[in-house]
PDB file of N, CA, C and O in Angstrom, chain B, residues numbered from 101:
ATOM      1  N   MET B 101    -194.513  60.022  27.323  1.00  0.00           N
ATOM      2  CA  MET B 101    -195.098  59.166  28.336  1.00  0.00           C
ATOM      3  C   MET B 101    -196.000  58.128  27.653  1.00  0.00           C
ATOM      4  O   MET B 101    -196.648  58.428  26.650  1.00  0.00           O
ATOM      5  N   PRO B 102    -196.036  56.920  28.197  1.00  0.00           N
ATOM      6  CA  PRO B 102    -196.897  55.891  27.598  1.00  0.00           C
ATOM      7  C   PRO B 102    -198.380  56.108  27.909  1.00  0.00           C
ATOM      8  O   PRO B 102    -198.751  56.836  28.829  1.00  0.00           O
ATOM      9  N   TRP B 103    -199.207  55.446  27.104  1.00  0.00           N
ATOM     10  CA  TRP B 103    -200.653  55.440  27.309  1.00  0.00           C
ATOM     11  C   TRP B 103    -201.065  54.104  27.903  1.00  0.00           C
ATOM     12  O   TRP B 103    -200.447  53.073  27.638  1.00  0.00           O
ATOM     13  N   PHE B 104    -202.128  54.137  28.717  1.00  0.00           N
ATOM     14  CA  PHE B 104    -202.646  52.925  29.343  1.00  0.00           C
ATOM     15  C   PHE B 104    -204.150  52.838  29.142  1.00  0.00           C
ATOM     16  O   PHE B 104    -204.865  53.836  29.232  1.00  0.00           O
ATOM     17  N   LYS B 105    -204.611  51.637  28.870  1.00  0.00           N
ATOM     18  CA  LYS B 105    -206.044  51.357  28.772  1.00  0.00           C
ATOM     19  C   LYS B 105    -206.449  50.713  30.089  1.00  0.00           C
ATOM     20  O   LYS B 105    -205.957  49.641  30.439  1.00  0.00           O
ATOM     21  N   CYS B 106    -207.345  51.368  30.818  1.00  0.00           N
ATOM     22  CA  CYS B 106    -207.747  50.928  32.152  1.00  0.00           C
ATOM     23  C   CYS B 106    -209.169  50.365  32.116  1.00  0.00           C
ATOM     24  O   CYS B 106    -210.113  51.058  31.738  1.00  0.00           O
ATOM     25  N   PHE B 107    -209.303  49.126  32.506  1.00  0.00           N
ATOM     26  CA  PHE B 107    -210.616  48.475  32.602  1.00  0.00           C
ATOM     27  C   PHE B 107    -211.068  48.597  34.058  1.00  0.00           C
ATOM     28  O   PHE B 107    -210.384  48.138  34.973  1.00  0.00           O
ATOM     29  N   ILE B 108    -212.220  49.221  34.255  1.00  0.00           N
ATOM     30  CA  ILE B 108    -212.684  49.589  35.592  1.00  0.00           C
ATOM     31  C   ILE B 108    -214.054  48.988  35.852  1.00  0.00           C
ATOM     32  O   ILE B 108    -214.902  48.929  34.962  1.00  0.00           O
ATOM     33  N   GLU B 109    -214.257  48.544  37.087  1.00  0.00           N
ATOM     34  CA  GLU B 109    -215.577  48.076  37.496  1.00  0.00           C
ATOM     35  C   GLU B 109    -215.948  48.765  38.806  1.00  0.00           C
ATOM     36  O   GLU B 109    -215.114  48.940  39.695  1.00  0.00           O
ATOM     37  N   GLY B 110    -217.223  49.152  38.904  1.00  0.00           N
ATOM     38  CA  GLY B 110    -217.741  49.750  40.128  1.00  0.00           C
ATOM     39  C   GLY B 110    -218.904  48.924  40.632  1.00  0.00           C
ATOM     40  O   GLY B 110    -219.632  48.322  39.843  1.00  0.00           O
ATOM     41  N   GLU B 111    -219.083  48.892  41.933  1.00  0.00           N
ATOM     42  CA  GLU B 111    -220.169  48.114  42.550  1.00  0.00           C
ATOM     43  C   GLU B 111    -220.857  48.922  43.633  1.00  0.00           C
ATOM     44  O   GLU B 111    -220.248  49.776  44.277  1.00  0.00           O
ATOM     45  N   ASN B 112    -222.137  48.637  43.822  1.00  0.00           N
ATOM     46  CA  ASN B 112    -222.947  49.181  44.918  1.00  0.00           C
ATOM     47  C   ASN B 112    -223.110  50.700  44.873  1.00  0.00           C
ATOM     48  O   ASN B 112    -223.073  51.367  45.907  1.00  0.00           O
ATOM     49  N   PHE B 113    -223.288  51.234  43.674  1.00  0.00           N
ATOM     50  CA  PHE B 113    -223.567  52.652  43.537  1.00  0.00           C
ATOM     51  C   PHE B 113    -225.079  52.874  43.605  1.00  0.00           C
ATOM     52  O   PHE B 113    -225.843  51.954  43.313  1.00  0.00           O
ATOM     53  N   PRO B 114    -225.525  54.072  43.983  1.00  0.00           N
ATOM     54  CA  PRO B 114    -226.963  54.319  44.084  1.00  0.00           C
ATOM     55  C   PRO B 114    -227.644  54.155  42.720  1.00  0.00           C
ATOM     56  O   PRO B 114    -227.195  54.724  41.725  1.00  0.00           O
ATOM     57  N   GLY B 115    -228.715  53.384  42.683  1.00  0.00           N
ATOM     58  CA  GLY B 115    -229.467  53.187  41.456  1.00  0.00           C
ATOM     59  C   GLY B 115    -230.029  54.474  40.901  1.00  0.00           C
ATOM     60  O   GLY B 115    -230.292  54.571  39.702  1.00  0.00           O
ATOM     61  N   ALA B 116    -230.216  55.463  41.754  1.00  0.00           N
ATOM     62  CA  ALA B 116    -230.752  56.752  41.319  1.00  0.00           C
ATOM     63  C   ALA B 116    -229.872  57.397  40.247  1.00  0.00           C
ATOM     64  O   ALA B 116    -230.353  58.238  39.487  1.00  0.00           O
ATOM     65  N   LEU B 117    -228.599  57.021  40.170  1.00  0.00           N
ATOM     66  CA  LEU B 117    -227.710  57.570  39.147  1.00  0.00           C
ATOM     67  C   LEU B 117    -228.246  57.319  37.743  1.00  0.00           C
ATOM     68  O   LEU B 117    -228.041  58.121  36.832  1.00  0.00           O
ATOM     69  N   ILE B 118    -228.943  56.182  37.582  1.00  0.00           N
ATOM     70  CA  ILE B 118    -229.470  55.829  36.254  1.00  0.00           C
ATOM     71  C   ILE B 118    -230.970  55.549  36.295  1.00  0.00           C
ATOM     72  O   ILE B 118    -231.508  54.913  35.388  1.00  0.00           O
ATOM     73  N   GLY B 119    -231.644  56.020  37.340  1.00  0.00           N
ATOM     74  CA  GLY B 119    -233.091  55.877  37.421  1.00  0.00           C
ATOM     75  C   GLY B 119    -233.566  54.515  37.887  1.00  0.00           C
ATOM     76  O   GLY B 119    -234.668  54.097  37.532  1.00  0.00           O
ATOM     77  N   LYS B 120    -232.767  53.813  38.669  1.00  0.00           N
ATOM     78  CA  LYS B 120    -233.142  52.502  39.204  1.00  0.00           C
ATOM     79  C   LYS B 120    -233.308  52.605  40.715  1.00  0.00           C
ATOM     80  O   LYS B 120    -232.739  53.489  41.354  1.00  0.00           O
ATOM     81  N   SER B 121    -234.096  51.689  41.279  1.00  0.00           N
ATOM     82  CA  SER B 121    -234.322  51.730  42.729  1.00  0.00           C
ATOM     83  C   SER B 121    -233.339  50.846  43.492  1.00  0.00           C
ATOM     84  O   SER B 121    -233.234  50.966  44.713  1.00  0.00           O
ATOM     85  N   HIS B 122    -232.625  49.973  42.812  1.00  0.00           N
ATOM     86  CA  HIS B 122    -231.666  49.079  43.467  1.00  0.00           C
ATOM     87  C   HIS B 122    -230.238  49.531  43.176  1.00  0.00           C
ATOM     88  O   HIS B 122    -230.001  50.245  42.202  1.00  0.00           O
ATOM     89  N   PRO B 123    -229.288  49.122  44.013  1.00  0.00           N
ATOM     90  CA  PRO B 123    -227.889  49.471  43.748  1.00  0.00           C
ATOM     91  C   PRO B 123    -227.456  48.977  42.363  1.00  0.00           C
ATOM     92  O   PRO B 123    -227.938  47.957  41.871  1.00  0.00           O
ATOM     93  N   VAL B 124    -226.542  49.720  41.756  1.00  0.00           N
ATOM     94  CA  VAL B 124    -226.057  49.394  40.425  1.00  0.00           C
ATOM     95  C   VAL B 124    -224.539  49.291  40.415  1.00  0.00           C
ATOM     96  O   VAL B 124    -223.846  49.816  41.287  1.00  0.00           O
ATOM     97  N   GLY B 125    -224.055  48.605  39.408  1.00  0.00           N
ATOM     98  CA  GLY B 125    -222.630  48.523  39.154  1.00  0.00           C
ATOM     99  C   GLY B 125    -222.368  49.027  37.745  1.00  0.00           C
ATOM    100  O   GLY B 125    -223.302  49.299  36.991  1.00  0.00           O
ATOM    101  N   PHE B 126    -221.110  49.147  37.396  1.00  0.00           N
ATOM    102  CA  PHE B 126    -220.778  49.606  36.051  1.00  0.00           C
ATOM    103  C   PHE B 126    -219.441  49.032  35.596  1.00  0.00           C
ATOM    104  O   PHE B 126    -218.603  48.616  36.395  1.00  0.00           O
ATOM    105  N   TYR B 127    -219.284  49.029  34.282  1.00  0.00           N
ATOM    106  CA  TYR B 127    -218.013  48.735  33.643  1.00  0.00           C
ATOM    107  C   TYR B 127    -217.638  49.974  32.841  1.00  0.00           C
ATOM    108  O   TYR B 127    -218.495  50.582  32.199  1.00  0.00           O
ATOM    109  N   ALA B 128    -216.378  50.345  32.875  1.00  0.00           N
ATOM    110  CA  ALA B 128    -215.915  51.496  32.107  1.00  0.00           C
ATOM    111  C   ALA B 128    -214.480  51.255  31.657  1.00  0.00           C
ATOM    112  O   ALA B 128    -213.730  50.511  32.288  1.00  0.00           O
ATOM    113  N   THR B 129    -214.121  51.888  30.570  1.00  0.00           N
ATOM    114  CA  THR B 129    -212.752  51.832  30.083  1.00  0.00           C
ATOM    115  C   THR B 129    -212.270  53.263  29.911  1.00  0.00           C
ATOM    116  O   THR B 129    -212.968  54.100  29.340  1.00  0.00           O
ATOM    117  N   ARG B 130    -211.079  53.535  30.407  1.00  0.00           N
ATOM    118  CA  ARG B 130    -210.493  54.863  30.264  1.00  0.00           C
ATOM    119  C   ARG B 130    -209.060  54.734  29.758  1.00  0.00           C
ATOM    120  O   ARG B 130    -208.305  53.869  30.204  1.00  0.00           O
ATOM    121  N   TRP B 131    -208.698  55.610  28.817  1.00  0.00           N
ATOM    122  CA  TRP B 131    -207.338  55.685  28.304  1.00  0.00           C
ATOM    123  C   TRP B 131    -206.683  56.887  28.955  1.00  0.00           C
ATOM    124  O   TRP B 131    -207.227  57.991  28.943  1.00  0.00           O
ATOM    125  N   VAL B 132    -205.503  56.659  29.527  1.00  0.00           N
ATOM    126  CA  VAL B 132    -204.801  57.748  30.206  1.00  0.00           C
ATOM    127  C   VAL B 132    -203.318  57.714  29.855  1.00  0.00           C
ATOM    128  O   VAL B 132    -202.755  56.666  29.540  1.00  0.00           O
ATOM    129  N   GLU B 133    -202.722  58.865  29.919  1.00  0.00           N
ATOM    130  CA  GLU B 133    -201.284  58.990  29.733  1.00  0.00           C
ATOM    131  C   GLU B 133    -200.663  59.068  31.121  1.00  0.00           C
ATOM    132  O   GLU B 133    -201.056  59.901  31.938  1.00  0.00           O
ATOM    133  N   ALA B 134    -199.694  58.198  31.385  1.00  0.00           N
ATOM    134  CA  ALA B 134    -199.083  58.138  32.710  1.00  0.00           C
ATOM    135  C   ALA B 134    -197.700  57.506  32.605  1.00  0.00           C
ATOM    136  O   ALA B 134    -197.358  56.898  31.591  1.00  0.00           O
ATOM    137  N   SER B 135    -196.921  57.654  33.650  1.00  0.00           N
ATOM    138  CA  SER B 135    -195.560  57.106  33.636  1.00  0.00           C
ATOM    139  C   SER B 135    -195.498  55.650  34.086  1.00  0.00           C
ATOM    140  O   SER B 135    -194.490  54.978  33.865  1.00  0.00           O
ATOM    141  N   SER B 136    -196.578  55.149  34.723  1.00  0.00           N
ATOM    142  CA  SER B 136    -196.589  53.768  35.215  1.00  0.00           C
ATOM    143  C   SER B 136    -198.030  53.292  35.367  1.00  0.00           C
ATOM    144  O   SER B 136    -198.962  54.091  35.276  1.00  0.00           O
ATOM    145  N   THR B 137    -198.216  52.002  35.597  1.00  0.00           N
ATOM    146  CA  THR B 137    -199.570  51.488  35.814  1.00  0.00           C
ATOM    147  C   THR B 137    -200.169  52.058  37.098  1.00  0.00           C
ATOM    148  O   THR B 137    -201.370  52.324  37.160  1.00  0.00           O
ATOM    149  N   ASP B 138    -199.342  52.246  38.116  1.00  0.00           N
ATOM    150  CA  ASP B 138    -199.854  52.832  39.365  1.00  0.00           C
ATOM    151  C   ASP B 138    -200.376  54.251  39.140  1.00  0.00           C
ATOM    152  O   ASP B 138    -201.442  54.620  39.632  1.00  0.00           O
ATOM    153  N   GLU B 139    -199.607  55.035  38.390  1.00  0.00           N
ATOM    154  CA  GLU B 139    -200.059  56.395  38.095  1.00  0.00           C
ATOM    155  C   GLU B 139    -201.292  56.372  37.194  1.00  0.00           C
ATOM    156  O   GLU B 139    -202.194  57.194  37.357  1.00  0.00           O
ATOM    157  N   ALA B 140    -201.337  55.435  36.244  1.00  0.00           N
ATOM    158  CA  ALA B 140    -202.495  55.321  35.351  1.00  0.00           C
ATOM    159  C   ALA B 140    -203.764  55.070  36.155  1.00  0.00           C
ATOM    160  O   ALA B 140    -204.813  55.636  35.847  1.00  0.00           O
ATOM    161  N   GLU B 141    -203.683  54.238  37.171  1.00  0.00           N
ATOM    162  CA  GLU B 141    -204.839  53.962  38.022  1.00  0.00           C
ATOM    163  C   GLU B 141    -205.324  55.237  38.709  1.00  0.00           C
ATOM    164  O   GLU B 141    -206.525  55.502  38.754  1.00  0.00           O
ATOM    165  N   LEU B 142    -204.402  56.014  39.236  1.00  0.00           N
ATOM    166  CA  LEU B 142    -204.775  57.261  39.914  1.00  0.00           C
ATOM    167  C   LEU B 142    -205.386  58.273  38.939  1.00  0.00           C
ATOM    168  O   LEU B 142    -206.375  58.932  39.260  1.00  0.00           O
ATOM    169  N   VAL B 143    -204.793  58.390  37.757  1.00  0.00           N
ATOM    170  CA  VAL B 143    -205.297  59.338  36.750  1.00  0.00           C
ATOM    171  C   VAL B 143    -206.698  58.929  36.297  1.00  0.00           C
ATOM    172  O   VAL B 143    -207.585  59.774  36.185  1.00  0.00           O
ATOM    173  N   ALA B 144    -206.900  57.634  36.037  1.00  0.00           N
ATOM    174  CA  ALA B 144    -208.213  57.153  35.596  1.00  0.00           C
ATOM    175  C   ALA B 144    -209.266  57.366  36.683  1.00  0.00           C
ATOM    176  O   ALA B 144    -210.400  57.741  36.384  1.00  0.00           O
ATOM    177  N   LEU B 145    -208.901  57.132  37.925  1.00  0.00           N
ATOM    178  CA  LEU B 145    -209.828  57.345  39.032  1.00  0.00           C
ATOM    179  C   LEU B 145    -210.210  58.821  39.132  1.00  0.00           C
ATOM    180  O   LEU B 145    -211.375  59.146  39.362  1.00  0.00           O
ATOM    181  N   ASP B 146    -209.245  59.704  38.963  1.00  0.00           N
ATOM    182  CA  ASP B 146    -209.540  61.146  38.970  1.00  0.00           C
ATOM    183  C   ASP B 146    -210.468  61.524  37.821  1.00  0.00           C
ATOM    184  O   ASP B 146    -211.346  62.371  37.986  1.00  0.00           O
ATOM    185  N   LEU B 147    -210.280  60.898  36.651  1.00  0.00           N
ATOM    186  CA  LEU B 147    -211.184  61.158  35.520  1.00  0.00           C
ATOM    187  C   LEU B 147    -212.620  60.796  35.874  1.00  0.00           C
ATOM    188  O   LEU B 147    -213.544  61.566  35.612  1.00  0.00           O
ATOM    189  N   LEU B 148    -212.803  59.621  36.471  1.00  0.00           N
ATOM    190  CA  LEU B 148    -214.155  59.195  36.852  1.00  0.00           C
ATOM    191  C   LEU B 148    -214.790  60.185  37.823  1.00  0.00           C
ATOM    192  O   LEU B 148    -215.968  60.519  37.696  1.00  0.00           O
ATOM    193  N   ARG B 149    -214.018  60.646  38.779  1.00  0.00           N
ATOM    194  CA  ARG B 149    -214.544  61.556  39.799  1.00  0.00           C
ATOM    195  C   ARG B 149    -215.031  62.879  39.215  1.00  0.00           C
ATOM    196  O   ARG B 149    -215.879  63.544  39.809  1.00  0.00           O
ATOM    197  N   THR B 150    -214.499  63.265  38.056  1.00  0.00           N
ATOM    198  CA  THR B 150    -214.899  64.545  37.468  1.00  0.00           C
ATOM    199  C   THR B 150    -216.075  64.410  36.508  1.00  0.00           C
ATOM    200  O   THR B 150    -216.606  65.419  36.044  1.00  0.00           O
ATOM    201  N   GLU B 151    -216.491  63.181  36.203  1.00  0.00           N
ATOM    202  CA  GLU B 151    -217.600  62.981  35.271  1.00  0.00           C
ATOM    203  C   GLU B 151    -218.938  63.202  35.976  1.00  0.00           C
ATOM    204  O   GLU B 151    -219.161  62.667  37.062  1.00  0.00           O
ATOM    205  N   PRO B 152    -219.820  63.979  35.370  1.00  0.00           N
ATOM    206  CA  PRO B 152    -221.104  64.302  36.007  1.00  0.00           C
ATOM    207  C   PRO B 152    -221.932  63.076  36.411  1.00  0.00           C
ATOM    208  O   PRO B 152    -222.593  63.111  37.449  1.00  0.00           O
ATOM    209  N   ILE B 153    -221.916  62.002  35.629  1.00  0.00           N
ATOM    210  CA  ILE B 153    -222.739  60.830  35.949  1.00  0.00           C
ATOM    211  C   ILE B 153    -222.316  60.193  37.274  1.00  0.00           C
ATOM    212  O   ILE B 153    -223.128  59.544  37.934  1.00  0.00           O
ATOM    213  N   PHE B 154    -221.073  60.369  37.662  1.00  0.00           N
ATOM    214  CA  PHE B 154    -220.583  59.784  38.914  1.00  0.00           C
ATOM    215  C   PHE B 154    -220.628  60.775  40.077  1.00  0.00           C
ATOM    216  O   PHE B 154    -220.101  60.494  41.153  1.00  0.00           O
ATOM    217  N   ASP B 155    -221.252  61.927  39.863  1.00  0.00           N
ATOM    218  CA  ASP B 155    -221.340  62.944  40.907  1.00  0.00           C
ATOM    219  C   ASP B 155    -222.475  62.590  41.867  1.00  0.00           C
ATOM    220  O   ASP B 155    -223.640  62.891  41.606  1.00  0.00           O
ATOM    221  N   ILE B 156    -222.126  61.959  42.961  1.00  0.00           N
ATOM    222  CA  ILE B 156    -223.108  61.490  43.944  1.00  0.00           C
ATOM    223  C   ILE B 156    -223.130  62.468  45.118  1.00  0.00           C
ATOM    224  O   ILE B 156    -222.089  62.722  45.725  1.00  0.00           O
ATOM    225  N   PRO B 157    -224.301  63.020  45.447  1.00  0.00           N
ATOM    226  CA  PRO B 157    -224.376  63.901  46.616  1.00  0.00           C
ATOM    227  C   PRO B 157    -223.869  63.169  47.866  1.00  0.00           C
ATOM    228  O   PRO B 157    -224.091  61.970  48.029  1.00  0.00           O
ATOM    229  N   VAL B 158    -223.198  63.898  48.726  1.00  0.00           N
ATOM    230  CA  VAL B 158    -222.581  63.314  49.918  1.00  0.00           C
ATOM    231  C   VAL B 158    -223.575  62.487  50.726  1.00  0.00           C
ATOM    232  O   VAL B 158    -223.229  61.411  51.213  1.00  0.00           O
ATOM    233  N   GLU B 159    -224.795  62.969  50.875  1.00  0.00           N
ATOM    234  CA  GLU B 159    -225.778  62.257  51.700  1.00  0.00           C
ATOM    235  C   GLU B 159    -226.267  60.958  51.049  1.00  0.00           C
ATOM    236  O   GLU B 159    -226.873  60.127  51.725  1.00  0.00           O
ATOM    237  N   GLN B 160    -226.015  60.772  49.747  1.00  0.00           N
ATOM    238  CA  GLN B 160    -226.440  59.550  49.048  1.00  0.00           C
ATOM    239  C   GLN B 160    -225.296  58.567  48.817  1.00  0.00           C
ATOM    240  O   GLN B 160    -225.523  57.485  48.276  1.00  0.00           O
ATOM    241  N   ARG B 161    -224.092  58.911  49.207  1.00  0.00           N
ATOM    242  CA  ARG B 161    -222.944  58.039  48.961  1.00  0.00           C
ATOM    243  C   ARG B 161    -222.989  56.820  49.875  1.00  0.00           C
ATOM    244  O   ARG B 161    -222.918  56.950  51.097  1.00  0.00           O
ATOM    245  N   PRO B 162    -223.107  55.638  49.281  1.00  0.00           N
ATOM    246  CA  PRO B 162    -223.129  54.432  50.113  1.00  0.00           C
ATOM    247  C   PRO B 162    -221.733  54.098  50.622  1.00  0.00           C
ATOM    248  O   PRO B 162    -220.734  54.346  49.946  1.00  0.00           O
ATOM    249  N   LYS B 163    -221.681  53.538  51.808  1.00  0.00           N
ATOM    250  CA  LYS B 163    -220.396  53.190  52.409  1.00  0.00           C
ATOM    251  C   LYS B 163    -219.755  51.983  51.733  1.00  0.00           C
ATOM    252  O   LYS B 163    -218.539  51.806  51.814  1.00  0.00           O
ATOM    253  N   ASN B 164    -220.553  51.151  51.068  1.00  0.00           N
ATOM    254  CA  ASN B 164    -220.003  49.937  50.466  1.00  0.00           C
ATOM    255  C   ASN B 164    -219.742  50.051  48.966  1.00  0.00           C
ATOM    256  O   ASN B 164    -219.395  49.056  48.331  1.00  0.00           O
ATOM    257  N   ALA B 165    -219.900  51.233  48.391  1.00  0.00           N
ATOM    258  CA  ALA B 165    -219.580  51.417  46.966  1.00  0.00           C
ATOM    259  C   ALA B 165    -218.073  51.307  46.803  1.00  0.00           C
ATOM    260  O   ALA B 165    -217.300  51.766  47.644  1.00  0.00           O
ATOM    261  N   ARG B 166    -217.672  50.679  45.686  1.00  0.00           N
ATOM    262  CA  ARG B 166    -216.247  50.559  45.449  1.00  0.00           C
ATOM    263  C   ARG B 166    -215.955  50.548  43.950  1.00  0.00           C
ATOM    264  O   ARG B 166    -216.797  50.183  43.129  1.00  0.00           O
ATOM    265  N   VAL B 167    -214.758  50.953  43.633  1.00  0.00           N
ATOM    266  CA  VAL B 167    -214.267  50.949  42.261  1.00  0.00           C
ATOM    267  C   VAL B 167    -212.958  50.184  42.272  1.00  0.00           C
ATOM    268  O   VAL B 167    -212.108  50.398  43.136  1.00  0.00           O
ATOM    269  N   TYR B 168    -212.802  49.284  41.300  1.00  0.00           N
ATOM    270  CA  TYR B 168    -211.520  48.589  41.198  1.00  0.00           C
ATOM    271  C   TYR B 168    -211.148  48.396  39.740  1.00  0.00           C
ATOM    272  O   TYR B 168    -211.999  48.451  38.852  1.00  0.00           O
ATOM    273  N   PHE B 169    -209.888  48.175  39.512  1.00  0.00           N
ATOM    274  CA  PHE B 169    -209.343  48.029  38.173  1.00  0.00           C
ATOM    275  C   PHE B 169    -209.123  46.546  37.905  1.00  0.00           C
ATOM    276  O   PHE B 169    -208.377  45.875  38.617  1.00  0.00           O
ATOM    277  N   THR B 170    -209.786  46.049  36.865  1.00  0.00           N
ATOM    278  CA  THR B 170    -209.646  44.629  36.540  1.00  0.00           C
ATOM    279  C   THR B 170    -208.410  44.375  35.686  1.00  0.00           C
ATOM    280  O   THR B 170    -207.859  43.275  35.693  1.00  0.00           O
ATOM    281  N   GLU B 171    -207.972  45.411  34.942  1.00  0.00           N
ATOM    282  CA  GLU B 171    -206.779  45.276  34.119  1.00  0.00           C
ATOM    283  C   GLU B 171    -206.306  46.660  33.680  1.00  0.00           C
ATOM    284  O   GLU B 171    -207.118  47.547  33.419  1.00  0.00           O
ATOM    285  N   ILE B 172    -205.010  46.833  33.604  1.00  0.00           N
ATOM    286  CA  ILE B 172    -204.411  48.050  33.058  1.00  0.00           C
ATOM    287  C   ILE B 172    -203.352  47.596  32.070  1.00  0.00           C
ATOM    288  O   ILE B 172    -202.421  46.874  32.426  1.00  0.00           O
ATOM    289  N   VAL B 173    -203.508  48.034  30.801  1.00  0.00           N
ATOM    290  CA  VAL B 173    -202.645  47.581  29.720  1.00  0.00           C
ATOM    291  C   VAL B 173    -201.982  48.783  29.058  1.00  0.00           C
ATOM    292  O   VAL B 173    -202.652  49.762  28.731  1.00  0.00           O
ATOM    293  N   GLU B 174    -200.670  48.711  28.859  1.00  0.00           N
ATOM    294  CA  GLU B 174    -199.984  49.777  28.141  1.00  0.00           C
ATOM    295  C   GLU B 174    -200.336  49.685  26.660  1.00  0.00           C
ATOM    296  O   GLU B 174    -200.342  48.597  26.085  1.00  0.00           O
ATOM    297  N   THR B 175    -200.631  50.844  26.036  1.00  0.00           N
ATOM    298  CA  THR B 175    -201.014  50.877  24.627  1.00  0.00           C
ATOM    299  C   THR B 175    -200.119  51.877  23.879  1.00  0.00           C
ATOM    300  O   THR B 175    -199.257  52.522  24.475  1.00  0.00           O
ATOM    301  N   HIS B 176    -200.340  51.990  22.573  1.00  0.00           N
ATOM    302  CA  HIS B 176    -199.531  52.894  21.752  1.00  0.00           C
ATOM    303  C   HIS B 176    -200.155  54.272  21.609  1.00  0.00           C
ATOM    304  O   HIS B 176    -199.572  55.145  20.967  1.00  0.00           O
ATOM    305  N   GLY B 177    -201.304  54.483  22.181  1.00  0.00           N
ATOM    306  CA  GLY B 177    -201.953  55.781  22.082  1.00  0.00           C
ATOM    307  C   GLY B 177    -203.364  55.703  22.617  1.00  0.00           C
ATOM    308  O   GLY B 177    -203.830  54.628  22.997  1.00  0.00           O
ATOM    309  N   PRO B 178    -204.046  56.829  22.652  1.00  0.00           N
ATOM    310  CA  PRO B 178    -205.404  56.844  23.197  1.00  0.00           C
ATOM    311  C   PRO B 178    -206.374  56.102  22.286  1.00  0.00           C
ATOM    312  O   PRO B 178    -206.151  55.981  21.081  1.00  0.00           O
ATOM    313  N   GLY B 179    -207.442  55.613  22.880  1.00  0.00           N
ATOM    314  CA  GLY B 179    -208.490  54.919  22.135  1.00  0.00           C
ATOM    315  C   GLY B 179    -209.716  55.790  22.039  1.00  0.00           C
ATOM    316  O   GLY B 179    -209.620  56.985  21.761  1.00  0.00           O
ATOM    317  N   SER B 180    -210.867  55.196  22.268  1.00  0.00           N
ATOM    318  CA  SER B 180    -212.147  55.906  22.205  1.00  0.00           C
ATOM    319  C   SER B 180    -212.201  57.031  23.236  1.00  0.00           C
ATOM    320  O   SER B 180    -211.400  57.060  24.171  1.00  0.00           O
ATOM    321  N   PRO B 181    -213.140  57.951  23.065  1.00  0.00           N
ATOM    322  CA  PRO B 181    -213.283  59.036  24.046  1.00  0.00           C
ATOM    323  C   PRO B 181    -213.516  58.493  25.455  1.00  0.00           C
ATOM    324  O   PRO B 181    -214.150  57.455  25.641  1.00  0.00           O
ATOM    325  N   ASN B 182    -212.999  59.206  26.423  1.00  0.00           N
ATOM    326  CA  ASN B 182    -213.134  58.816  27.825  1.00  0.00           C
ATOM    327  C   ASN B 182    -214.445  59.318  28.402  1.00  0.00           C
ATOM    328  O   ASN B 182    -214.493  60.385  29.014  1.00  0.00           O
ATOM    329  N   ALA B 183    -215.500  58.554  28.210  1.00  0.00           N
ATOM    330  CA  ALA B 183    -216.796  58.936  28.762  1.00  0.00           C
ATOM    331  C   ALA B 183    -217.700  57.719  28.769  1.00  0.00           C
ATOM    332  O   ALA B 183    -217.502  56.761  28.022  1.00  0.00           O
ATOM    333  N   GLY B 184    -218.691  57.785  29.628  1.00  0.00           N
ATOM    334  CA  GLY B 184    -219.703  56.748  29.648  1.00  0.00           C
ATOM    335  C   GLY B 184    -219.318  55.514  30.438  1.00  0.00           C
ATOM    336  O   GLY B 184    -218.182  55.352  30.884  1.00  0.00           O
ATOM    337  N   ALA B 185    -220.305  54.655  30.592  1.00  0.00           N
ATOM    338  CA  ALA B 185    -220.137  53.403  31.320  1.00  0.00           C
ATOM    339  C   ALA B 185    -221.283  52.480  30.939  1.00  0.00           C
ATOM    340  O   ALA B 185    -222.330  52.932  30.477  1.00  0.00           O
ATOM    341  N   THR B 186    -221.079  51.210  31.134  1.00  0.00           N
ATOM    342  CA  THR B 186    -222.135  50.228  30.963  1.00  0.00           C
ATOM    343  C   THR B 186    -222.631  49.872  32.353  1.00  0.00           C
ATOM    344  O   THR B 186    -221.863  49.376  33.178  1.00  0.00           O
ATOM    345  N   TRP B 187    -223.898  50.118  32.618  1.00  0.00           N
ATOM    346  CA  TRP B 187    -224.477  49.944  33.946  1.00  0.00           C
ATOM    347  C   TRP B 187    -225.250  48.630  34.041  1.00  0.00           C
ATOM    348  O   TRP B 187    -225.763  48.131  33.039  1.00  0.00           O
ATOM    349  N   TYR B 188    -225.329  48.074  35.246  1.00  0.00           N
ATOM    350  CA  TYR B 188    -226.142  46.891  35.501  1.00  0.00           C
ATOM    351  C   TYR B 188    -226.692  46.966  36.930  1.00  0.00           C
ATOM    352  O   TYR B 188    -226.084  47.564  37.818  1.00  0.00           O
ATOM    353  N   VAL B 189    -227.849  46.347  37.125  1.00  0.00           N
ATOM    354  CA  VAL B 189    -228.458  46.319  38.452  1.00  0.00           C
ATOM    355  C   VAL B 189    -227.774  45.208  39.259  1.00  0.00           C
ATOM    356  O   VAL B 189    -227.657  44.078  38.785  1.00  0.00           O
ATOM    357  N   MET B 190    -227.337  45.521  40.441  1.00  0.00           N
ATOM    358  CA  MET B 190    -226.639  44.553  41.293  1.00  0.00           C
ATOM    359  C   MET B 190    -227.592  43.416  41.667  1.00  0.00           C
ATOM    360  O   MET B 190    -228.749  43.651  42.015  1.00  0.00           O
ATOM    361  N   GLY B 191    -227.098  42.200  41.592  1.00  0.00           N
ATOM    362  CA  GLY B 191    -227.881  41.034  41.985  1.00  0.00           C
ATOM    363  C   GLY B 191    -228.906  40.578  40.959  1.00  0.00           C
ATOM    364  O   GLY B 191    -229.668  39.647  41.218  1.00  0.00           O
ATOM    365  N   ALA B 192    -228.935  41.216  39.807  1.00  0.00           N
ATOM    366  CA  ALA B 192    -229.923  40.825  38.781  1.00  0.00           C
ATOM    367  C   ALA B 192    -229.360  39.770  37.864  1.00  0.00           C
ATOM    368  O   ALA B 192    -230.045  39.321  36.945  1.00  0.00           O
TER     369      ALA B 192
END
């Protein structure tokens, strides 16, 4: 199966995730093995959901938070470890 490099952006997440009082966004890259770009998107999204930093208690989940994929590229193998994100304060 081919590997895909997924460029992901999130918006309007609770700032409390990283100790901020305002909503935050993030950029992340995940490498996944999948049969197609559509499957790669689903696999990468599932990876994010299992990471502790993205574990938002139900009562704190904002209705306008969203995650989208800016690009998905087929590669020859996995890259860096699948963890972490670059965070920014929304509107700053």
